[in-house]
MARGUTI-462357 format. One record per atom (N, C-alpha, C): z, y, x; residue in one letter. Coordinates in steps of 0.05 Angstrom, whole numbers, padded with zeros to 5 digits, always signed. Layout:
ZYXA...
This chain:
-00386+00200+00239X-00360+00188+00243X-00362+00158+00248X-00347+00149+00268X-00346+00121+00274X-00319+00110+00267X-00318+00090+00249X-00293+00078+00239X-00292+00049+00247X-00268+00041+00255X-00262+00013+00261X-00241+00003+00241X-00247-00019+00228X-00230-00030+00207X-00218-00056+00217X-00191-00055+00222X-00177-00080+00229X-00174-00097+00204X-00180-00123+00206X-00181-00139+00182X-00206-00134+00166X-00227-00127+00180X-00251-00117+00166X-00266-00136+00149X-00263-00163+00153X-00277-00181+00135X-00259-00191+00112X-00234-00182+00111X-00217-00189+00089X-00224-00172+00064X-00212-00179+00042X-00218-00165+00017X-00213-00135+00018X-00190-00128+00029X-00183-00099+00030X-00201-00085+00051X-00206-00098+00073X-00223-00085+00093X-00251-00080+00083X-00262-00099+00068X-00288-00096+00057X-00288-00074+00035X-00265-00072+00021X-00262-00050+00001X-00265-00023+00014X-00254-00019+00038X-00257+00006+00053X-00286+00009+00062X-00297-00012+00074X-00324-00010+00085X-00345-00004+00065X-00342-00015+00041X-00363-00011+00020X-00366+00019+00014X-00344+00034+00015X-00346+00062+00009X-00356+00077+00034X-00347+00070+00057X-00354+00085+00082X-00384+00083+00087X-00396+00060+00084X-00424+00057+00091X-00442+00074+00074X-00432+00083+00051X-00448+00100+00033X-00448+00129+00041X-00431+00137+00059X-00427+00165+00066X-00445+00173+00089X-00459+00195+00085X-00479+00204+00105X-00467+00210+00132X-00442+00221+00133X-00430+00228+00159X-00420+00204+00174X-00419+00181+00162X-00410+00156+00175X-00434+00143+00188X-00432+00139+00215X-00454+00127+00230X-00449+00098+00236X-00423+00091+00240X-00416+00063+00247X-00391+00054+00233X-00391+00030+00223X-00367+00018+00211X-00364-00009+00225X-00345-00011+00243X-00340-00035+00259X-00319-00051+00245X-00326-00075+00238X-00309-00093+00224X-00296-00112+00244X-00271-00107+00250X-00257-00123+00271X-00238-00143+00257X-00240-00168+00266X-00225-00189+00253X-00220-00212+00272X-00198-00226+00268X-00192-00249+00284X-00212-00271+00280X-00223-00272+00255X-00244-00292+00248X-00268-00277+00237X-00285-00266+00255X-00308-00249+00246X-00332-00265+00237X-00328-00281+00217X-00350-00298+00206X-00367-00281+00187X-00393-00277+00193X-00410-00261+00176X-00412-00272+00147X-00408-00298+00144X-00410-00310+00118X-00387-00301+00099X-00366-00290+00111X-00344-00280+00095X-00350-00252+00083X-00371-00239+00094X-00378-00212+00085X-00396-00213+00060X-00394-00192+00044X-00413-00190+00022X-00441-00185+00034X-00461-00193+00019X-00489-00191+00028X-00496-00162+00036X-00487-00143+00020X-00494-00115+00025X-00482-00105+00051X-00457-00113+00057X-00445-00105+00082X-00457-00120+00106X-00463-00145+00102X-00474-00161+00123X-00502-00151+00132X-00517-00140+00114X-00544-00130+00120X-00545-00100+00125X-00522-00086+00122X-00523-00057+00126X-00525-00050+00156X-00543-00032+00163X-00548-00025+00191X-00524-00010+00204X-00505+00000+00188X-00482+00014+00199X-00460-00005+00207X-00460-00029+00198X-00437-00047+00203X-00442-00065+00227X-00420-00071+00240X-00420-00089+00263X-00394-00106+00263X-00397-00131+00268X-00374-00149+00269X-00365-00154+00297X-00338-00152+00301X-00327-00158+00328X-00301-00174+00324X-00295-00191+00344X-00270-00206+00344X-00248-00189+00355X-00225-00189+00342X-00202-00173+00352X-00176-00186+00343X-00157-00187+00362X-00131-00198+00357X-00110-00175+00358X-00094-00172+00337X-00075-00149+00336X-00053-00153+00357X-00051-00176+00369X-00031-00181+00390X-00041-00174+00417X-00067-00167+00419X-00079-00160+00445X-00080-00129+00448X-00058-00118+00458X-00055-00089+00459X-00077-00076+00476X-00081-00086+00500X-00101-00074+00518X-00129-00076+00506X-00135-00099+00494X-00161-00103+00482X-00166-00083+00460X-00146-00078+00443X-00149-00058+00422X-00152-00030+00433X-00136-00023+00453X-00138+00004+00465X-00167+00009+00475X-00178-00011+00489X-00205-00008+00499X-00225-00005+00476X-00222-00021+00455X-00241-00019+00433X-00239+00007+00417X-00215+00019+00417X-00211+00043+00401X-00220+00068+00415X-00226+00067+00441X-00232+00091+00457X-00256+00107+00445X-00276+00094+00435X-00300+00108+00426X-00301+00111+00396X-00278+00108+00383X-00276+00109+00353X-00263+00135+00344X-00271+00144+00320X-00259+00169+00309X-00234+00163+00293X-00234+00140+00279X-00210+00132+00264X-00208+00102+00262X-00183+00092+00265X-00177+00064+00262X-00164+00060+00235X-00174+00041+00219X-00163+00036+00193X-00152+00007+00192X-00126+00004+00190X-00114-00022+00191X-00110-00033+00163X-00125-00055+00157X-00122-00068+00131X-00112-00097+00134X-00103-00104+00158X-00095-00131+00164X-00065-00135+00158X-00059-00147+00136X-00031-00153+00130X-00024-00181+00140X+00002-00189+00137X+00024-00172+00126X+00032-00150+00146X+00037-00127+00136X+00041-00103+00153X+00068-00102+00167X+00087-00118+00158X+00112-00120+00173X+00107-00133+00200X+00083-00146+00203X+00076-00158+00229X+00055-00141+00244X+00038-00127+00230X+00014-00114+00243X+00015-00084+00245X+00030-00070+00228X+00028-00041+00228X+00036-00029+00255X+00058-00038+00266X+00068-00026+00291X+00050-00032+00315X+00041-00057+00320X+00024-00061+00344X-00003-00047+00342X-00015-00045+00319X-00041-00031+00317X-00037-00001+00320X-00016+00010+00308X-00010+00038+00311X-00005+00045+00341X+00010+00028+00355X+00015+00032+00383X-00011+00033+00399X-00030+00016+00392X-00055+00015+00407X-00071+00040+00400X-00070+00050+00375X-00084+00075+00368X-00073+00098+00383X-00046+00099+00386X-00034+00121+00401X-00042+00119+00430X-00043+00095+00441X-00052+00091+00469X-00080+00100+00474X-00097+00097+00453X-00125+00106+00455X-00129+00135+00447X-00108+00147+00436X-00109+00175+00426X-00130+00178+00404X-00129+00159+00384X-00148+00159+00362X-00132+00159+00336X-00141+00175+00316X-00127+00176+00291X-00126+00148+00278X-00104+00144+00263X-00098+00117+00252X-00090+00120+00223X-00100+00101+00207X-00093+00099+00178X-00087+00070+00172X-00066+00064+00157X-00063+00037+00147X-00057+00037+00117X-00057+00013+00106X-00050+00010+00077X-00024-00006+00076X-00006+00000+00095X+00020-00014+00097X+00036-00012+00072X+00044-00036+00061X+00060-00037+00037X+00087-00051+00042X+00094-00054+00068X+00119-00066+00075X+00138-00045+00087X+00162-00042+00076X+00179-00021+00084X+00188-00023+00113X+00190-00048+00124X+00199-00051+00152X+00180-00038+00171X+00154-00042+00168X+00134-00029+00185X+00136+00001+00184X+00138+00011+00160X+00140+00040+00156X+00165+00052+00169X+00187+00038+00166X+00212+00047+00178X+00210+00049+00209X+00197+00029+00221X+00194+00029+00250X+00176+00052+00259X+00153+00055+00245X+00134+00076+00252X+00148+00104+00252X+00165+00109+00232X+00177+00135+00230X+00200+00139+00250X+00215+00117+00256X+00240+00120+00271X+00237+00113+00301X+00214+00102+00309X+00210+00094+00336X+00197+00116+00352X+00191+00110+00377X+00177+00130+00395X+00149+00135+00387X+00138+00120+00368X+00110+00123+00360X+00105+00151+00349X+00124+00161+00334X+00121+00188+00322X+00117+00209+00344X+00134+00209+00364X+00133+00229+00386X+00107+00225+00402X+00101+00199+00408X+00077+00193+00424X+00052+00203+00410X+00051+00199+00383X+00028+00208+00368X+00026+00239+00368X+00048+00252+00365X+00048+00281+00367X+00039+00291+00394X+00049+00278+00415X+00041+00286+00442X+00011+00281+00447X+00000+00260+00434X-00028+00253+00437X-00046+00270+00418X-00033+00285+00400X-00048+00302+00382X-00063+00287+00360X-00051+00264+00352X-00065+00248+00332X-00047+00244+00307X-00059+00235+00286X-00045+00229+00261X-00042+00199+00258X-00018+00190+00251X-00013+00162+00243X-00005+00163+00214X-00025+00159+00197X-00021+00160+00168X-00016+00132+00158X+00008+00127+00148X+00015+00100+00139X+00018+00099+00109X+00009+00077+00097X+00012+00073+00068X-00009+00086+00051X-00035+00085+00060X-00056+00100+00046X-00074+00080+00031X-00061+00063+00014X-00076+00046-00003X-00074+00055-00032X-00067+00036-00049X-00062+00044-00077X-00032+00047-00082X-00016+00027-00074X+00013+00029-00076X+00025+00016-00051X+00033+00032-00032X+00033+00061-00031X+00005+00073-00026X+00002+00098-00032X-00023+00112-00027X-00030+00130-00050X-00047+00120-00068X-00055+00137-00091X-00032+00146-00107X-00012+00128-00112X+00010+00136-00128X+00028+00157-00114X+00030+00156-00087X+00044+00177-00072X+00031+00204-00076X+00004+00204-00075X-00011+00229-00078X-00007+00240-00106X-00007+00222-00126X-00002+00231-00153X+00026+00243-00157X+00045+00230-00144X+00073+00242-00145X+00073+00270-00134X+00059+00274-00111X+00058+00301-00099X+00043+00320-00118X+00022+00311-00130X+00007+00328-00149X+00025+00338-00172X+00041+00319-00183X+00059+00327-00204X+00082+00344-00194X+00093+00337-00170X+00115+00352-00159X+00107+00382-00154X+00082+00387-00147X+00073+00414-00142X+00072+00430-00168X+00074+00417-00191X+00073+00430-00217X+00101+00432-00230X+00121+00425-00215X+00148+00426-00225X+00166+00444-00207X+00186+00456-00219X+00205+00471-00203X+00225+00453-00189X+00230+00430-00201X+00249+00410-00190X+00240+00382-00198X+00239+00364-00180X+00234+00335-00186X+00261+00321-00186X+00267+00307-00207X+00292+00292-00209X+00289+00262-00204X+00269+00250-00217X+00266+00221-00215X+00237+00213-00212X+00232+00192-00196X+00206+00181-00192X+00207+00151-00196X+00191+00141-00214X+00189+00112-00219X+00161+00103-00214X+00158+00083-00196X+00132+00072-00189X+00132+00042-00196X+00113+00035-00213X+00111+00007-00222X+00082-00003-00216X+00080-00028-00208X+00054-00040-00204X+00053-00069-00213X+00029-00078-00219X+00025-00106-00227X+00000-00116-00213X+00002-00140-00202X-00021-00153-00189X-00024-00181-00201X-00048-00187-00210X-00054-00214-00220X-00059-00233-00197X-00049-00257-00198X-00054-00276-00177X-00083-00284-00175X-00098-00278-00196X-00127-00282-00194X-00140-00265-00173X-00125-00244-00164X-00136-00226-00143X-00122-00230-00116X-00103-00249-00114X-00088-00253-00089X-00102-00272-00071X-00101-00266-00045X-00112-00285-00025X-00100-00277+00002X-00099-00297+00020X-00091-00292+00048X-00064-00279+00051X-00064-00258+00067X-00039-00244+00075X-00025-00232+00051X-00039-00226+00029X-00027-00215+00006X-00005-00233-00006X-00009-00259-00002X+00012-00278-00011X+00037-00275+00006X+00033-00272+00032X+00056-00268+00050X+00073-00244+00041X+00059-00222+00037X+00073-00197+00028X+00087-00202+00002X+00073-00215-00017X+00084-00219-00044X+00110-00234-00044X+00113-00254-00026X+00138-00269-00024X+00158-00253-00008X+00150-00242+00014X+00168-00228+00032X+00182-00204+00019X+00168-00190+00001X+00179-00165-00010X+00203-00170-00028X+00208-00195-00036X+00230-00201-00053X+00255-00212-00038X+00252-00216-00012X+00273-00229+00003X+00295-00209+00012X+00320-00218+00009X+00342-00202+00020X+00346-00175+00006X+00360-00158+00019X+00366-00131+00009X+00343-00112+00016X+00333-00098-00003X+00310-00080+00000X+00317-00052-00008X+00303-00031+00003X+00311-00004-00002X+00302+00007-00029X+00320+00022-00041X+00314+00039-00064X+00329+00065-00060X+00320+00087-00072X+00333+00113-00069X+00346+00119-00096X+00373+00117-00097X+00387+00119-00123X+00410+00139-00120X+00411+00158-00139X+00432+00179-00139X+00433+00194-00112X+00410+00200-00102X+00408+00217-00078X+00414+00203-00052X+00415+00176-00052X+00422+00161-00028X+00403+00137-00025X+00397+00130+00000X+00382+00105+00005X+00402+00082+00003X+00397+00064-00015X+00414+00040-00018X+00397+00015-00016X+00409-00007-00014X+00395-00033-00012X+00404-00051-00034X+00385-00061-00049X+00390-00078-00072X+00377-00105-00067X+00385-00125-00083X+00373-00151-00080X+00345-00152-00090X+00326-00160-00073X+00298-00161-00081X+00294-00180-00105X+00276-00173-00122X+00269-00190-00145X+00288-00188-00169X+00307-00169-00167X+00326-00165-00189X+00318-00140-00205X+00335-00132-00224X+00330-00107-00239X+00306-00108-00257X+00302-00131-00269X+00278-00134-00286X+00277-00116-00310X+00254-00103-00314X+00250-00086-00338X+00221-00092-00348X+00217-00088-00374X+00191-00092-00386X+00177-00065-00387X+00153-00063-00377X+00138-00038-00377X+00110-00043-00389X+00100-00022-00402X+00073-00024-00414X+00052-00014-00395X+00032-00030-00390X+00009-00022-00373X-00016-00022-00390X-00037-00009-00379X-00062-00008-00393X-00074-00036-00397X-00090-00040-00418X-00103-00065-00422X-00123-00071-00400X-00126-00096-00391X-00117-00120-00405X-00090-00130-00396X-00074-00113-00384X-00048-00122-00373X-00026-00123-00394X-00024-00103-00410X-00004-00103-00431X+00024-00100-00420X+00044-00113-00434X+00072-00112-00426X+00077-00131-00403X+00088-00121-00381X+00094-00137-00358X+00123-00133-00349X+00134-00153-00337X+00162-00152-00328X+00163-00146-00298X+00172-00122-00290X+00172-00114-00263X+00201-00115-00251X+00203-00119-00225X+00229-00122-00212X+00229-00107-00185X+00252-00102-00174X+00254-00088-00148X+00238-00103-00127X+00222-00087-00112X+00207-00098-00090X+00209-00081-00066X+00205-00093-00042X+00208-00078-00017X+00183-00063-00009X+00179-00039-00019X+00157-00022-00012X+00167+00004+00002X+00150+00019+00015X+00160+00041+00031X+00168+00067+00017X+00160+00071-00008X+00164+00097-00020X+00193+00107-00022X+00213+00090-00026X+00241+00100-00025X+00248+00112+00002X+00234+00104+00023X+00238+00115+00050X+00223+00141+00054X+00199+00143+00043X+00182+00166+00050X+00183+00189+00030X+00183+00183+00004X+00182+00205-00016X+00205+00225-00014X+00230+00216-00009X+00251+00236-00006X+00248+00254+00018X+00232+00246+00038X+00227+00264+00061X+00211+00288+00053X+00194+00285+00033X+00175+00306+00026X+00180+00319-00002X+00193+00304-00019X+00200+00314-00046X+00230+00321-00046X+00237+00345-00038X+00265+00352-00034X+00280+00353-00060X+00304+00343-00060X+00322+00345-00083X+00319+00322-00103X+00300+00304-00098X+00296+00282-00117X+00321+00264-00116X+00329+00254-00139X+00353+00238-00141X+00347+00208-00141X+00325+00200-00153X+00319+00172-00155X+00290+00167-00148X+00285+00148-00130X+00258+00138-00125X+00259+00107-00127X+00250+00098-00149X+00252+00069-00156X+00224+00057-00156X+00221+00034-00142X+00196+00020-00143X+00200-00009-00151X+00184-00018-00171X+00186-00045-00180X+00157-00056-00184X+00154-00082-00180X+00128-00094-00183X+00129-00121-00195X+00106-00132-00200X+00104-00159-00212X+00079-00173-00204X+00081-00199-00201X+00058-00216-00200X+00055-00229-00228X+00031-00228-00238X+00026-00240-00265X+00006-00262-00262X+00008-00281-00281X+00024-00284-00305X+00054-00286-00298X+00071-00284-00318X+00100-00283-00315X+00111-00308-00301X+00098-00331-00305X+00108-00355-00293X+00110-00354-00262X+00093-00337-00250X+00092-00335-00221X+00118-00323-00211X+00126-00300-00221X+00151-00288-00212X+00175-00305-00219X+00174-00318-00242X+00197-00335-00249X+00199-00359-00229X+00177-00370-00221X+00178-00392-00202X+00187-00382-00174X+00177-00358-00166X+00186-00346-00140X+00216-00342-00141X+00226-00333-00163X+00255-00328-00166X+00270-00355-00162X+00261-00376-00174X+00274-00402-00171X+00272-00412-00143X+00248-00408-00130X+00245-00416-00102X+00265-00402-00084X+00268-00376-00089X+00287-00360-00073X+00316-00370-00077X+00323-00375-00102X+00351-00383-00108X+00357-00411-00098X+00337-00428-00095X+00342-00456-00087X+00336-00460-00057X+00329-00439-00043X+00326-00442-00014X+00298-00447-00004X+00278-00449-00023X+00251-00455-00015X+00238-00431+00000X+00250-00408-00001X+00240-00385+00014X+00258-00378+00038X+00273-00397+00046X+00291-00393+00069X+00274-00389+00095X+00284-00373+00113X+00269-00368+00138X+00281-00382+00162X+00302-00397+00159X+00314-00413+00180X+00302-00441+00180X+00292-00450+00203X+00280-00477+00204X+00301-00499+00197X+00291-00520+00183X+00308-00543+00177X+00295-00567+00189X+00312-00587+00195X+00302-00612+00207X+00295-00632+00185X+00270-00641+00185X+00261-00661+00166X+00249-00684+00182X+00264-00706+00184X+00254-00730+00198X+00245-00723+00227X+00261-00706+00240X+00256-00699+00267X+00236-00677+00272X+00227-00664+00250X+00208-00642+00253X+00221-00617+00241X+00219-00595+00256X+00230-00569+00247X+00210-00556+00229X+00218-00550+00204X+00201-00537+00184X+00215-00513+00173X+00201-00490+00171X+00212-00466+00158X+00204-00467+00129X+00224-00468+00110X+00217-00470+00082X+00197-00448+00073X+00202-00423+00083X+00184-00401+00074X+00155-00407+00081X+00150-00417+00106X+00123-00422+00114X+00110-00444+00097X+00125-00464+00090X+00115-00486+00072X+00109-00475+00045X+00127-00459+00033X+00123-00448+00006X+00098-00430+00006X+00096-00414+00028X+00073-00396+00030X+00047-00411+00030X+00046-00433+00045X+00021-00449+00046X+00015-00462+00019X+00035-00471+00005X+00030-00484-00021X+00022-00464-00042X+00031-00438-00039X+00023-00418-00059X-00007-00411-00056X-00019-00419-00034X-00048-00412-00031X-00066-00429-00049X-00055-00450-00060X-00070-00467-00078X-00056-00470-00105X-00065-00455-00124X-00054-00457-00151X-00065-00481-00165X-00047-00498-00177X-00057-00522-00191X-00078-00516-00212X-00098-00533-00213X-00120-00529-00232X-00108-00530-00261X-00118-00511-00276X-00109-00509-00304X-00087-00489-00309X-00074-00480-00288X-00054-00459-00291X-00066-00432-00298X-00053-00416-00313X-00062-00389-00320X-00060-00371-00296X-00082-00360-00286X-00082-00343-00263X-00083-00313-00271X-00083-00307-00296X-00083-00279-00305X-00110-00266-00304X-00113-00241-00312X-00139-00227-00312X-00147-00219-00284X-00172-00214-00280X-00182-00203-00254X-00177-00173-00254X-00152-00166-00254X-00145-00138-00256X-00116-00133-00247X-00111-00109-00236X-00085-00101-00228X-00079-00073-00239X-00054-00064-00238X-00048-00038-00250X-00026-00023-00236X-00026+00003-00240X-00005+00021-00229X+00005+00039-00252X+00031+00046-00250X+00043+00066-00268X+00060+00084-00251X+00057+00110-00254X+00073+00130-00241X+00087+00147-00262X+00113+00150-00259X+00129+00167-00277X+00145+00187-00260X+00140+00213-00265X+00154+00234-00250X+00169+00251-00270X+00195+00254-00267X+00212+00270-00285X+00224+00293-00270X+00223+00317-00283X+00234+00340-00270X+00237+00364-00289X+00238+00388-00277X+00242+00412-00293X+00221+00433-00286X+00214+00449-00306X+00196+00471-00302X+00202+00493-00323X+00207+00517-00314X+00213+00539-00332X+00235+00533-00352X+00256+00520-00342X+00279+00514-00359X+00275+00492-00379X+00254+00476-00376X+00248+00453-00394X+00245+00428-00378X+00252+00406-00391X+00249+00379-00380X+00219+00371-00383X+00208+00361-00362X+00180+00353-00362X+00177+00324-00351X+00162+00308-00365X+00157+00281-00355X+00127+00277-00353X+00118+00270-00329X+00089+00263-00325X+00087+00232-00322X+00066+00221-00334X+00060+00193-00329X+00030+00190-00322X+00025+00171-00305X-00003+00165-00298X-00006+00134-00298X-00027+00125-00310X-00033+00096-00311X-00061+00091-00301X-00064+00069-00285X-00090+00061-00275X-00092+00031-00277X-00116+00021-00281X-00121-00008-00281X-00148-00013-00269X-00150-00035-00254X-00176-00041-00241X-00173-00064-00221X-00194-00069-00206X-00193-00090-00185X-00177-00080-00161X-00163-00099-00148X-00145-00092-00126X-00159-00082-00101X-00181-00096-00093X-00194-00090-00068X-00206-00062-00067X-00223-00055-00087X-00233-00027-00087X-00211-00006-00092X-00191-00014-00108X-00170+00005-00114X-00153+00011-00090X-00151-00008-00071X-00136-00004-00047X-00153+00007-00025X-00178-00002-00023X-00196+00007-00001X-00206+00035-00004X-00212+00044-00029X-00223+00070-00033X-00205+00093-00024X-00179+00092-00029X-00161+00114-00019X-00161+00116+00011X-00162+00093+00025X-00162+00094+00054X-00188+00105+00064X-00210+00099+00051X-00236+00110+00059X-00236+00140+00055X-00227+00149+00032X-00227+00178+00026X-00209+00192+00047X-00186+00181+00053X-00168+00194+00072X-00181+00196+00100X-00196+00175+00108X-00209+00176+00134X-00231+00198+00135X-00245+00202+00113X-00265+00222+00111X-00252+00250+00111X-00230+00253+00097X-00215+00279+00097X-00205+00285+00125X-00196+00264+00139X-00186+00267+00166X-00209+00277+00185X-00232+00264+00182X-00255+00271+00198X-00264+00300+00193X-00261+00309+00168X-00269+00336+00160X-00249+00357+00167X-00226+00349+00179X-00206+00368+00187X-00186+00376+00164X-00186+00360+00143X-00169+00366+00120X-00141+00354+00124X-00137+00337+00144X-00111+00326+00150X-00102+00337+00177X-00082+00354+00177X-00075+00369+00202X-00048+00361+00213X-00032+00346+00198X-00006+00338+00208X-00009+00318+00231X+00006+00322+00252X+00005+00303+00275X+00031+00287+00275X+00029+00263+00286X+00052+00245+00286X+00050+00226+00263X+00072+00212+00257X+00073+00193+00235X+00078+00208+00209X+00063+00201+00189X+00064+00216+00163X+00056+00197+00141X+00067+00202+00117X+00060+00187+00093X+00039+00204+00077X+00025+00192+00058X+00005+00206+00043X+00015+00232+00030X+00039+00231+00019X+00049+00255+00005X+00056+00278+00024X+00056+00272+00050X+00062+00292+00070X+00038+00305+00083X+00014+00295+00077X-00009+00306+00092X-00035+00307+00075X-00036+00293+00053X-00061+00292+00037X-00060+00313+00015X-00080+00331+00015X-00082+00351-00007X-00088+00337-00033X-00070+00337-00052X-00074+00322-00077X-00099+00331-00092X-00104+00357-00093X-00128+00367-00107X-00154+00356-00096X-00156+00358-00069X-00181+00348-00056X-00184+00318-00059X-00162+00304-00055X-00163+00275-00057X-00170+00266-00085X-00156+00276-00105X-00161+00267-00132X-00189+00275-00142X-00199+00298-00132X-00226+00306-00139X-00247+00285-00129X-00243+00277-00104X-00261+00257-00093X-00257+00230-00106X-00232+00222-00110X-00225+00197-00122X-00237+00194-00150X-00235+00214-00166X-00246+00213-00193X-00277+00214-00191X-00287+00228-00172X-00316+00230-00168X-00328+00203-00160X-00312+00185-00149X-00321+00158-00142X-00320+00139-00166X-00311+00149-00189X-00311+00132-00213X-00283+00123-00221X-00262+00130-00206X-00235+00122-00214X-00227+00136-00240X-00210+00123-00255X-00200+00134-00280X-00170+00133-00281X-00158+00156-00289X-00129+00158-00290X-00122+00167-00318X-00105+00152-00332X-00095+00160-00359X-00069+00175-00355X-00068+00201-00362X-00045+00217-00357X-00033+00228-00383X-00006+00232-00382X+00007+00246-00404X+00027+00265-00392X+00033+00286-00407X+00054+00306-00400X+00071+00310-00425X+00097+00306-00422X+00116+00310-00444X+00135+00332-00436X+00138+00352-00453X+00156+00375-00447X+00178+00376-00468X+00203+00376-00459X+00226+00377-00477X+00243+00401-00470X+00253+00415-00490X+00271+00437-00485X+00298+00427-00475X+00310+00441-00456X+00336+00433-00445X+00358+00445-00462X+00352+00463-00481X+00373+00477-00495X+00371+00470-00525X+00394+00466-00536X+00395+00460-00565X+00391+00486-00581X+00377+00484-00603X+00372+00509-00619X+00398+00520-00631X+00398+00546-00634X+00422+00558-00645X+00425+00551-00675X+00450+00547-00683X+00456+00540-00711X+00459+00565-00728X
């Protein structure tokens, strides 16, 4: 298998590559990046005979199509995905090569599903698998795994936490962008739009994260999960950057206009407040608490089975790059093995066999803490 990773020298791209180079069936891992500096790569990847660095610009459609022609799968890890998911997917369709991304921006997902890309991919006989990271990605597969064990799914709650000690580059852009304006949630059987960064609740995560305050964020699952989990009434996703002071400061920046996207004139120079805030967030003042080198996920699925109420929960904690890169790597290997047969645009819950995926995922050393709670729906007779 020959894989090409867009954003290959970034943290998420290297997370994918580290797993792929270990697999016998993988012969080439091409790390494509706008800045293909070998010094940015880990020593093991830099010296691995399977890897190759190339320069690539996601705005160069024809250049990408030419580069994709001899590839088995393109894996897009170059965020922010509200800017990159559509152009890279279009190039993959043009080259008739299977595509995977780790898109966590709902705008990109919405366009992929609702534009001509879906039909073009079906006509080309390829799969455009979007959102195959950790969130979205692993948690979508877990939802499907639980849904397959229920007669009816009623509610899905997806929570995540990322420490700023793990944030870099485009991840900051996504982290600010996902709180702006009205963002999608699926509530009472309908897609609605709520104000990003609101709806704060305290949730317990595995150590070392502990209790974290999560809020509405703009991720794709409220758009995709109801397509595949029929009858679900609520799909809620909330996230947090920790320590808590980070989200509190972002909230204040949003309320005071520091995240505005309209240029303002300052002494004759047009400046976009959002761009300035984004640049300043790249440098945390010395001495500030950056949180643990760890991130976490929580999945809650509520439904019915055999006349009883059932609640499944799954918790994971670990480093962000491998946690995001490993699912994309596994999906690409499943795709190459013929285990992904759906053509056109699809989300993980629509094409990834949960049993196969989780077996491989756990075999790679991942750990999931799970609980199942069963409650009778009927009161006992008096």
